[in-house]
KOLFILUM-762102 format. One record per residue: x, y, z of N, C-alpha, C in turn; residue in three letters; chain. Coordinates in Angstrom, 3 decimals. Layout:
BEGIN
+----------+----------+----------+----------+----------+----------+----------+----------+----------+-----+---+
:     n_px :     n_py :     n_pz :    ca_px :    ca_py :    ca_pz :     c_px :     c_py :     c_pz :   r : c :
+----------+----------+----------+----------+----------+----------+----------+----------+----------+-----+---+
:        X :        Y :        Z :        X :        Y :        Z :        X :        Y :        Z : ALA : A :
...
+----------+----------+----------+----------+----------+----------+----------+----------+----------+-----+---+
***
This chain:
BEGIN
+----------+----------+----------+----------+----------+----------+----------+----------+----------+-----+---+
:     n_px :     n_py :     n_pz :    ca_px :    ca_py :    ca_pz :     c_px :     c_py :     c_pz :   r : c :
+----------+----------+----------+----------+----------+----------+----------+----------+----------+-----+---+
:   99.746 :   91.718 :   92.661 :   98.389 :   91.580 :   93.150 :   97.485 :   91.289 :   91.959 : MET : A :
:   96.765 :   90.214 :   92.029 :   95.756 :   89.869 :   91.034 :   94.407 :   89.813 :   91.724 : ASN : A :
:   93.485 :   90.635 :   91.248 :   92.138 :   90.654 :   91.807 :   91.129 :   90.434 :   90.692 : LEU : A :
:   90.082 :   89.750 :   91.009 :   88.969 :   89.567 :   90.085 :   87.893 :   90.553 :   90.507 : LYS : A :
:   87.544 :   91.488 :   89.624 :   86.540 :   92.507 :   89.930 :   85.290 :   92.231 :   89.116 : LEU : A :
:   84.147 :   92.428 :   89.739 :   82.875 :   92.185 :   89.069 :   82.246 :   93.512 :   88.664 : LYS : A :
:   81.748 :   93.576 :   87.451 :   81.037 :   94.757 :   86.959 :   79.593 :   94.641 :   87.429 : ILE : A :
:   79.086 :   95.734 :   88.009 :   77.744 :   95.719 :   88.583 :   76.968 :   96.956 :   88.146 : THR : A :
:   75.678 :   96.922 :   88.297 :   74.831 :   98.055 :   87.949 :   74.882 :   99.102 :   89.057 : THR : A :
:   75.048 :  100.360 :   88.649 :   75.028 :  101.492 :   89.577 :   74.098 :  102.528 :   88.952 : VAL : A :
:   72.865 :  102.570 :   89.405 :   71.879 :  103.463 :   88.788 :   71.652 :  103.061 :   87.347 : GLY : A :
:   71.798 :  104.011 :   86.420 :   71.648 :  103.730 :   84.994 :   72.978 :  103.402 :   84.339 : ASN : A :
:   74.026 :  103.270 :   85.120 :   75.366 :  102.995 :   84.607 :   75.861 :  101.662 :   85.144 : SER : A :
:   77.112 :  101.387 :   84.877 :   77.749 :  100.214 :   85.452 :   79.013 :  100.670 :   86.179 : VAL : A :
:   79.442 :   99.877 :   87.132 :   80.629 :  100.229 :   87.899 :   81.328 :   98.989 :   88.395 : GLY : A :
:   82.477 :   99.216 :   89.001 :   83.280 :   98.143 :   89.574 :   83.467 :   98.450 :   91.048 : VAL : A :
:   83.246 :   97.471 :   91.892 :   83.467 :   97.634 :   93.327 :   84.919 :   97.276 :   93.610 : VAL : A :
:   85.636 :   98.217 :   94.232 :   87.043 :   97.989 :   94.548 :   87.153 :   97.483 :   95.988 : LEU : A :
:   87.841 :   96.378 :   96.194 :   87.981 :   95.836 :   97.547 :   88.811 :   96.755 :   98.443 : PRO : A :
:   88.597 :   96.642 :   99.745 :   89.303 :   97.477 :  100.725 :   90.812 :   97.397 :  100.563 : ARG : A :
:   91.312 :   96.203 :  100.293 :   92.755 :   95.999 :  100.135 :   93.311 :   96.886 :   99.020 : GLU : A :
:   92.601 :   96.950 :   97.909 :   93.044 :   97.784 :   96.793 :   92.934 :   99.264 :   97.143 : LEU : A :
:   91.842 :   99.651 :   97.781 :   91.670 :  101.044 :   98.202 :   92.790 :  101.460 :   99.154 : LEU : A :
:   93.169 :  100.562 :  100.047 :   94.248 :  100.861 :  100.994 :   95.577 :  101.036 :  100.256 : ALA : A :
:   95.839 :  100.188 :   99.279 :   97.093 :  100.305 :   98.517 :   97.139 :  101.587 :   97.704 : ARG : A :
:   95.984 :  102.014 :   97.187 :   95.914 :  103.265 :   96.424 :   95.823 :  104.488 :   97.341 : LEU : A :
:   95.549 :  104.239 :   98.620 :   95.346 :  105.296 :   99.622 :   94.213 :  106.238 :   99.216 : ARG : A :
:   93.095 :  105.644 :   98.838 :   91.906 :  106.404 :   98.460 :   90.706 :  105.852 :   99.210 : VAL : A :
:   89.643 :  106.625 :   99.203 :   88.406 :  106.214 :   99.838 :   87.219 :  106.809 :   99.110 : GLY : A :
:   86.071 :  106.640 :   99.684 :   84.824 :  107.129 :   99.099 :   84.931 :  108.633 :   98.830 : LYS : A :
:   84.565 :  109.034 :   97.613 :   84.584 :  110.445 :   97.238 :   85.878 :  110.887 :   96.568 : GLY : A :
:   86.946 :  110.090 :   96.681 :   88.203 :  110.429 :   96.013 :   88.085 :  110.159 :   94.515 : ASP : A :
:   89.020 :  110.688 :   93.762 :   89.037 :  110.512 :   92.313 :   90.196 :  109.603 :   91.928 : THR : A :
:   89.938 :  108.684 :   91.008 :   90.981 :  107.853 :   90.422 :   91.131 :  108.226 :   88.954 : LEU : A :
:   92.351 :  108.184 :   88.462 :   92.630 :  108.497 :   87.070 :   93.028 :  107.216 :   86.350 : TYR : A :
:   92.506 :  107.040 :   85.148 :   92.778 :  105.854 :   84.349 :   93.708 :  106.244 :   83.211 : VAL : A :
:   94.800 :  105.489 :   83.079 :   95.737 :  105.691 :   81.977 :   95.770 :  104.409 :   81.168 : THR : A :
:   95.590 :  104.530 :   79.856 :   95.642 :  103.360 :   78.997 :   97.094 :  103.079 :   78.631 : GLU : A :
:   97.512 :  101.850 :   78.848 :   98.865 :  101.405 :   78.538 :   98.805 :  100.331 :   77.458 : LEU : A :
:   99.918 :  100.051 :   76.796 :   99.892 :   99.027 :   75.745 :   99.415 :   97.665 :   76.235 : PRO : A :
:   99.667 :   97.348 :   77.511 :   99.287 :   96.035 :   78.024 :   98.091 :   96.062 :   78.970 : ASP : A :
:   97.357 :   97.171 :   79.028 :   96.183 :   97.244 :   79.899 :   95.908 :   98.662 :   80.341 : GLY : A :
:   95.407 :   98.813 :   81.569 :   95.130 :  100.137 :   82.113 :   95.800 :  100.286 :   83.473 : ILE : A :
:   95.977 :  101.525 :   83.875 :   96.561 :  101.830 :   85.177 :   95.604 :  102.741 :   85.915 : LYS : A :
:   95.327 :  102.432 :   87.182 :   94.532 :  103.291 :   88.058 :   95.490 :  104.008 :   88.986 : LEU : A :
:   95.343 :  105.313 :   89.118 :   96.214 :  106.084 :   90.000 :   95.398 :  107.137 :   90.731 : ALA : A :
:   95.789 :  107.483 :   91.955 :   95.064 :  108.495 :   92.719 :   95.468 :  109.919 :   92.340 : PRO : A :
:   96.293 :  110.068 :   91.304 :   96.703 :  111.392 :   90.849 :   96.692 :  111.420 :   89.337 : PHE : A :
:   96.613 :  112.603 :   88.783 :   96.595 :  112.794 :   87.340 :   98.038 :  112.800 :   86.837 : ASP : A :
:   98.459 :  111.788 :   86.075 :   99.843 :  111.725 :   85.632 :  100.249 :  112.909 :   84.752 : PRO : A :
:   99.331 :  113.461 :   83.975 :   99.652 :  114.627 :   83.149 :   99.930 :  115.835 :   84.034 : GLN : A :
:   99.141 :  116.023 :   85.074 :   99.363 :  117.138 :   85.998 :  100.685 :  116.942 :   86.732 : PHE : A :
:  100.977 :  115.716 :   87.137 :  102.228 :  115.427 :   87.837 :  103.426 :  115.772 :   86.956 : ALA : A :
:  103.346 :  115.455 :   85.669 :  104.444 :  115.775 :   84.750 :  104.611 :  117.282 :   84.620 : ALA : A :
:  103.505 :  118.010 :   84.553 :  103.571 :  119.470 :   84.457 :  104.160 :  120.075 :   85.723 : LYS : A :
:  103.798 :  119.519 :   86.884 :  104.341 :  120.019 :   88.149 :  105.841 :  119.753 :   88.248 : MET : A :
:  106.281 :  118.645 :   87.708 :  107.712 :  118.336 :   87.719 :  108.487 :  119.381 :   86.923 : GLU : A :
:  107.955 :  119.771 :   85.771 :  108.590 :  120.812 :   84.965 :  108.579 :  122.140 :   85.723 : VAL : A :
:  107.454 :  122.476 :   86.347 :  107.345 :  123.731 :   87.095 :  108.346 :  123.764 :   88.245 : ALA : A :
:  108.503 :  122.641 :   88.944 :  109.450 :  122.593 :   90.059 :  110.886 :  122.788 :   89.583 : GLU : A :
:  111.225 :  122.232 :   88.428 :  112.573 :  122.430 :   87.864 :  112.805 :  123.903 :   87.558 : LYS : A :
:  111.804 :  124.553 :   86.953 :  111.917 :  125.977 :   86.620 :  112.055 :  126.790 :   87.903 : VAL : A :
:  111.254 :  126.458 :   88.921 :  111.309 :  127.215 :   90.175 :  112.661 :  127.068 :   90.850 : MET : A :
:  113.252 :  125.880 :   90.787 :  114.588 :  125.701 :   91.377 :  115.631 :  126.498 :   90.594 : ARG : A :
:  115.545 :  126.449 :   89.287 :  116.533 :  127.101 :   88.428 :  116.415 :  128.616 :   88.488 : ARG : A :
:  115.201 :  129.128 :   88.620 :  114.972 :  130.582 :   88.576 :  114.519 :  131.127 :   89.930 : ARG : A :
:  115.028 :  130.561 :   91.002 :  114.634 :  130.932 :   92.360 :  114.786 :  132.434 :   92.625 : ARG : A :
:  115.924 :  133.011 :   92.211 :  116.167 :  134.438 :   92.452 :  115.144 :  135.309 :   91.726 : ASP : A :
:  114.828 :  134.958 :   90.490 :  113.842 :  135.719 :   89.728 :  112.473 :  135.649 :   90.403 : LEU : A :
:  112.096 :  134.486 :   90.886 :  110.795 :  134.336 :   91.554 :  110.743 :  135.161 :   92.836 : LEU : A :
:  111.844 :  135.202 :   93.586 :  111.888 :  136.048 :   94.784 :  111.712 :  137.511 :   94.413 : ARG : A :
:  112.383 :  137.923 :   93.351 :  112.286 :  139.310 :   92.883 :  110.833 :  139.650 :   92.505 : GLU : A :
:  110.193 :  138.747 :   91.799 :  108.803 :  138.972 :   91.397 :  107.869 :  139.010 :   92.603 : LEU : A :
:  108.202 :  138.253 :   93.639 :  107.368 :  138.221 :   94.842 :  107.589 :  139.463 :   95.724 : ALA : A :
:  108.637 :  140.210 :   95.436 :  108.892 :  141.430 :   96.184 :  109.673 :  141.207 :   97.459 : GLY : A :
:  110.342 :  140.083 :   97.589 :  111.146 :  139.786 :   98.801 :  112.590 :  140.124 :   98.582 : ASN : A :
+----------+----------+----------+----------+----------+----------+----------+----------+----------+-----+---+
***
């Protein structure tokens, strides 16, 4: 997908209007948050925080590996 986006004035700042097609592909809408990641060849927009996602992946691995300990701590 190649889109041409125009930078426009928004109050005292500037912004970019994202077309509906792009919003639909990102599954976001008005009021949602997008995260920008700088890559060697440009930027990436994502509807989730990649750093948080990486931390959750580690947490899920620990929870799977230490399931019995977590049950014990929960009192079950």
